[in-house]
C-alpha positions in Angstrom: 13.3 -1.5 -74.8 12.4 1.2 -72.3 9.2 0.9 -70.3 7.3 4.1 -70.8 4.2 3.2 -68.9 3.2 5.9 -66.4 0.6 6.1 -63.6 -0.9 9.2 -62.0 0.2 10.3 -58.5 -3.1 10.8 -56.8 -1.8 13.7 -54.7 -0.1 16.0 -57.2 -1.4 14.3 -60.3 2.0 14.0 -61.9 2.7 11.0 -64.2 5.2 8.7 -62.5 6.7 5.2 -63.0 4.8 2.4 -61.3 6.5 1.3 -58.1 7.9 4.7 -57.3 7.2 5.3 -53.6 4.7 2.4 -54.0 1.8 2.0 -51.6 -1.0 -0.6 -51.6 -4.4 0.5 -50.3 -7.7 -1.4 -50.4 -6.3 -3.8 -53.0 -5.0 -1.0 -55.3 -1.4 0.0 -55.9 -0.5 3.7 -55.9 2.8 5.3 -56.9 4.0 8.8 -56.0 6.5 11.3 -57.3 8.0 12.0 -53.8 8.0 11.0 -50.2 6.0 14.1 -49.5 3.1 12.9 -51.8 3.4 9.4 -50.4 3.1 10.5 -46.8 0.3 13.0 -47.6 -1.7 10.1 -49.2 -1.1 7.7 -46.4 -2.4 10.3 -43.8 -5.7 10.8 -45.6 -6.1 8.5 -48.7 -9.8 9.3 -49.3 -9.0 13.0 -49.8 -7.4 11.7 -53.1 -9.4 8.6 -54.1 -12.8 9.4 -52.7 -15.4 6.9 -51.6 -17.6 4.6 -53.7 -19.9 6.9 -55.7 -18.4 10.1 -54.2 -15.4 11.8 -55.8 -12.7 13.1 -53.5 -11.8 16.8 -52.9 -8.8 16.3 -55.1 -10.8 14.6 -57.9 -13.2 17.6 -57.8 -10.2 19.9 -58.4 -10.5 21.6 -55.0 -7.6 23.3 -53.2 -7.6 24.0 -49.5 -5.4 27.0 -49.0 -3.9 27.6 -45.6 -2.0 30.7 -44.6 0.3 31.0 -41.7 1.7 34.4 -40.6 4.6 34.1 -38.3 6.0 37.1 -36.3 9.5 37.1 -34.9 11.0 39.4 -32.4 13.4 41.0 -34.9 14.0 41.3 -38.7 15.2 38.1 -40.5 18.6 38.5 -42.1 18.6 38.4 -46.0 20.7 35.2 -46.2 18.4 33.3 -43.9 15.4 34.6 -45.8 16.9 33.5 -49.2 17.7 30.0 -48.0 14.4 29.5 -46.3 12.5 30.7 -49.4 14.6 28.4 -51.7 14.0 25.4 -49.5 10.2 25.9 -49.1 9.7 26.7 -52.8 11.0 23.2 -53.6 8.0 21.7 -51.8 4.9 20.5 -53.5 1.9 22.7 -52.6 3.7 25.8 -51.5 1.8 28.6 -53.2 3.5 31.7 -51.8 6.2 32.7 -49.3 6.6 36.3 -48.3 9.3 37.3 -45.9 9.3 41.0 -44.9 11.3 42.3 -42.0 10.2 40.1 -39.0 7.1 38.6 -40.7 6.9 35.3 -42.6 3.7 34.5 -44.6 3.4 31.0 -46.0 0.4 30.0 -48.2 0.1 26.3 -49.0 -2.4 23.8 -50.3 -3.3 21.5 -47.4 -4.1 18.7 -49.9 -0.5 18.8 -51.0 1.5 19.9 -47.9 1.1 19.7 -44.2 2.4 21.9 -41.4 4.6 18.9 -40.3 6.2 18.7 -43.7 6.8 22.4 -43.8 8.3 22.2 -40.3 10.6 19.4 -41.5 11.9 21.5 -44.4 12.5 24.4 -42.1 14.4 22.1 -39.7 16.5 20.7 -42.6 17.3 24.4 -43.5 18.5 24.9 -40.0 20.9 22.0 -40.3 22.3 23.5 -43.5 22.7 27.0 -42.0 23.6 26.1 -38.4 21.7 29.2 -37.4 19.6 29.8 -34.3 17.3 31.9 -36.6 15.7 28.8 -38.0 15.1 27.6 -34.4 13.1 30.8 -33.8 11.1 30.3 -37.0 10.4 26.6 -36.0 9.3 27.8 -32.6 7.0 30.4 -34.2 5.6 27.7 -36.5 5.0 25.2 -33.7 3.5 27.8 -31.3 1.1 29.1 -33.9 -1.5 30.6 -31.7 -4.8 32.4 -31.5 -2.8 35.7 -31.6 -1.4 34.5 -35.0 -4.9 33.6 -36.2 -6.0 37.1 -35.3 -3.0 38.5 -37.2 -4.1 36.4 -40.2 -7.6 37.9 -40.0 -6.1 41.4 -39.7 -3.9 40.7 -42.8 -6.9 39.8 -44.8 -8.1 43.3 -44.5 -4.8 44.9 -45.6 -3.1 44.7 -49.0 -0.7 41.8 -49.6 -1.3 41.4 -53.3 -4.4 39.3 -52.7 -2.5 36.7 -50.5 -2.4 36.2 -46.8 
């Protein structure tokens, strides 16, 4: 007889089999759908389980959208753009990816994905493509600066279909 008991992943709220990416915290066992959710929980468990008498941001249904706009020194080739979009869209928490000419805009829920996790996926794409383009994108992502923050503010005042 198949065991159909499921538990809820506290990060993405998917139903998963107990013991999947298992983690014990404050006497409770938690299971996750992926390493991404497991690692996200370990970094900040109380964002997902709250404190006694105080529900967490996740339990309150909050999302924390972060937008990164990256500018490169030249237009991104179509094949690199496609591969990068495919890889990032597989991640939990990625809400939107727009790549236009030399600009990359990534909108993600900080409760479900981190900059480090996104950087890791970009790096894995680089290994697949063996392209120095991805190195440039990683560099832009790592060296996210005040200038980029100002670009993000500027973008909020222009039209990008309501996204960053």
